[in-house]
C-alpha positions in Angstrom: 0.0 -0.1 0.0 1.3 3.5 -1.0 2.1 6.0 1.7 0.8 9.6 1.4 4.3 10.7 0.5 4.5 8.2 -2.3 1.1 9.2 -3.7 2.0 12.9 -3.5 5.3 12.2 -5.4 3.5 10.3 -8.1 0.9 13.2 -8.5 3.6 15.7 -8.8 5.4 13.7 -11.4 2.2 13.3 -13.5 1.6 16.9 -13.3 5.2 17.7 -14.4 4.8 15.2 -17.3 1.6 16.7 -18.5 3.1 20.2 -18.3 6.1 18.9 -20.4 3.7 17.4 -23.0 1.9 20.7 -23.2 5.3 22.4 -23.7 6.1 20.0 -26.6 2.8 20.6 -28.3 3.3 24.4 -27.9 6.7 24.1 -29.4 5.2 22.1 -32.5 2.5 24.7 -32.8 4.8 27.7 -32.4 3.4 31.3 -32.5 4.9 34.0 -34.6 8.6 34.4 -34.3 10.9 37.4 -34.8 13.8 36.7 -37.1 16.5 39.3 -36.9 19.4 39.9 -39.4 22.4 41.7 -38.2 26.0 42.8 -39.3 25.3 42.2 -43.0 28.4 42.5 -45.1 29.5 41.3 -48.6 32.9 41.1 -50.6 33.7 40.0 -54.0 35.9 36.9 -54.6 37.0 34.6 -57.2 36.9 37.1 -60.1 37.8 36.0 -63.6 40.0 36.8 -65.4 42.0 37.7 -62.3 44.6 39.8 -64.1 41.8 42.1 -65.4 40.1 42.9 -62.0 41.3 44.9 -59.1 39.7 45.1 -55.6 39.1 41.3 -55.0 38.3 40.7 -51.3 36.6 44.1 -50.9 33.1 45.4 -51.5 34.2 47.1 -54.7 36.0 45.8 -57.9 37.1 47.6 -61.0 38.3 46.7 -64.5 39.3 48.9 -67.5 42.2 51.3 -67.9 43.6 54.3 -66.3 41.2 56.5 -68.3 37.9 54.7 -68.0 36.8 52.0 -65.6 33.8 49.9 -65.0 32.9 48.1 -61.6 30.7 46.3 -59.3 30.0 47.7 -55.9 27.9 46.0 -53.0 26.6 48.2 -50.2 25.2 46.1 -47.4 21.7 46.8 -45.9 20.9 47.8 -42.4 19.9 45.4 -39.7 16.4 44.1 -40.4 13.8 41.7 -39.3 10.9 39.7 -40.4 8.0 37.9 -38.5 7.0 34.4 -39.4 4.4 33.0 -39.8 3.2 33.9 -42.3 5.4 31.5 -44.4 7.1 32.6 -46.5 7.6 35.9 -44.8 7.8 39.2 -46.5 10.8 39.8 -48.6 13.7 41.8 -47.0 16.7 43.5 -48.4 20.2 42.3 -47.8 21.9 45.2 -49.7 22.4 46.9 -52.9 24.4 45.9 -55.9 25.7 48.5 -58.5 27.2 48.0 -61.8 29.1 51.1 -63.0 28.8 50.7 -66.7 31.3 52.7 -68.7 33.2 52.0 -72.0 36.2 49.9 -71.4 38.6 48.0 -73.7 39.5 44.2 -73.2 40.1 42.5 -71.0 37.1 42.9 -68.9 35.3 40.9 -66.0 33.6 37.6 -67.1 32.6 36.2 -63.7 32.8 36.9 -60.0 31.3 35.8 -56.8 29.7 37.9 -54.1 30.0 36.4 -50.6 27.3 37.8 -48.3 27.7 37.1 -44.5 25.1 38.0 -41.7 24.2 37.1 -38.1 20.7 35.6 -37.6 18.8 35.7 -34.2 15.3 33.9 -33.8 13.4 35.3 -31.0 16.5 36.6 -29.5 18.4 33.0 -29.8 21.6 33.3 -31.9 21.5 31.1 -34.8 25.0 31.8 -35.9 26.6 33.6 -38.8 25.5 32.4 -42.3 27.2 33.0 -45.7 25.6 33.0 -49.0 27.6 32.9 -52.4 26.2 34.5 -55.6 27.8 33.7 -58.8 27.7 36.6 -61.2 28.4 36.2 -64.9 29.1 39.4 -66.8 28.5 40.0 -70.5 30.4 42.9 -71.7 28.6 43.8 -75.0 29.9 45.9 -77.9 28.4 49.3 -77.5 27.7 49.8 -81.2 26.2 46.3 -81.9 23.3 46.2 -84.4 21.2 44.5 -83.0 22.6 44.8 -79.6 24.0 41.4 -78.3 21.9 41.3 -75.2 19.0 43.3 -76.3 18.1 46.9 -75.9 19.2 50.0 -77.8 22.5 51.7 -78.7 24.8 52.4 -76.7 24.2 48.6 -76.2 23.6 47.6 -72.5 25.6 45.0 -70.7 23.9 41.9 -69.1 24.5 40.9 -65.5 23.3 37.5 -64.5 23.7 35.5 -61.3 23.0 32.2 -59.8 22.9 31.2 -56.1 25.6 28.6 -55.0 24.0 28.2 -51.5 20.3 28.7 -52.3 19.2 28.5 -48.5 20.4 28.0 -45.1 18.2 26.4 -42.3 18.2 26.6 -38.5 16.3 24.2 -36.1 15.3 26.1 -33.0 12.4 25.3 -30.6 11.2 22.5 -32.8 10.7 24.8 -35.8 13.0 24.7 -38.8 13.7 28.2 -40.3 15.0 28.4 -43.8 16.5 31.6 -45.3 15.8 31.7 -49.1 17.5 34.0 -51.5 14.9 35.4 -54.0 17.1 37.6 -56.4 17.5 41.1 -57.5 15.0 43.9 -57.9 15.2 47.3 -59.6 11.7 48.3 -58.6 11.8 48.0 -54.8 10.8 44.2 -54.8 7.8 44.2 -57.1 9.7 42.3 -59.7 12.6 40.1 -58.8 14.8 38.4 -61.3 18.2 36.6 -61.6 19.4 38.9 -64.5 19.1 42.5 -65.8 20.4 44.7 -68.5 22.6 47.6 -67.3 22.7 50.8 -69.3 25.9 52.2 -70.7 27.5 55.4 -69.2 25.6 55.2 -65.9 25.5 53.5 -62.5 22.9 50.7 -62.4 21.6 49.6 -59.0 19.5 46.7 -57.9 18.7 45.4 -54.4 19.2 41.8 -53.2 16.1 40.3 -51.6 15.5 37.2 -49.5 12.8 35.7 -47.4 12.2 33.2 -44.6 10.1 30.0 -44.5 9.2 27.7 -41.6 8.4 24.1 -41.1 7.6 22.1 -38.0 9.7 19.1 -37.1 8.0 15.9 -38.3 5.2 14.2 -36.5 7.3 11.0 -35.8 9.8 13.2 -33.9 7.1 14.6 -31.8 5.6 11.1 -31.1 9.0 9.8 -30.0 9.2 12.8 -27.5 5.8 11.9 -26.1 6.7 8.3 -26.0 9.7 9.1 -23.8 7.7 11.0 -21.4 5.0 8.4 -21.1 7.7 5.7 -20.6 9.0 7.9 -17.8 5.6 8.0 -16.2 5.3 4.1 -16.3 8.8 3.7 -14.9 8.0 6.2 -12.0 4.9 4.2 -11.2 6.8 0.9 -11.0 9.4 2.5 -8.7 6.7 3.8 -6.4 5.1 0.3 -5.9 
């Protein structure tokens, strides 16, 4: 026969177990979370042909001659945040890319990679630093082409295209998987986002790099496994009290 002390201990354990199960269920049905992006920075790496380009490892690269130069600039965006759900979140800006498009003689840039690094926090919990790589392909067109090699009108525009090496990065916090997705570049504030655009000759052409966040819960089998562990603990506790 159980003593009052034993019955009280079992009751307390059941109460704690129930509370733990509720906590698990709340985790897998998480409310809106604040995802913050801080200390955004970007540098240009792996430029080709290397001999034609200066500034590798910085946020500005240039090519051309002492009289006229073209170049790429990246200006990192300010700290920002989004709330999820909804999933996907609203798009947010990582920074501005600018192509300074001026007449140059060969050799000119053919390809380069933009390395963007940022710190991510989810509801104040640090998810660590994340780095995304964007491979740029540069098409330096003849200015007097007829028709223009990449489209458009004379003086013919250049074509800048990019592909994402690391398309997304994920973090598991509190039973929810958060994924940062790179969407592309926009020249109209995010209304239209693309992976290439024509840059007009004799001027600076700027586009903004956008991303968003999606979420997904840990799979149901994982949840059931956690619940099973708790229930097994309840059974073990009962046997110990007998």
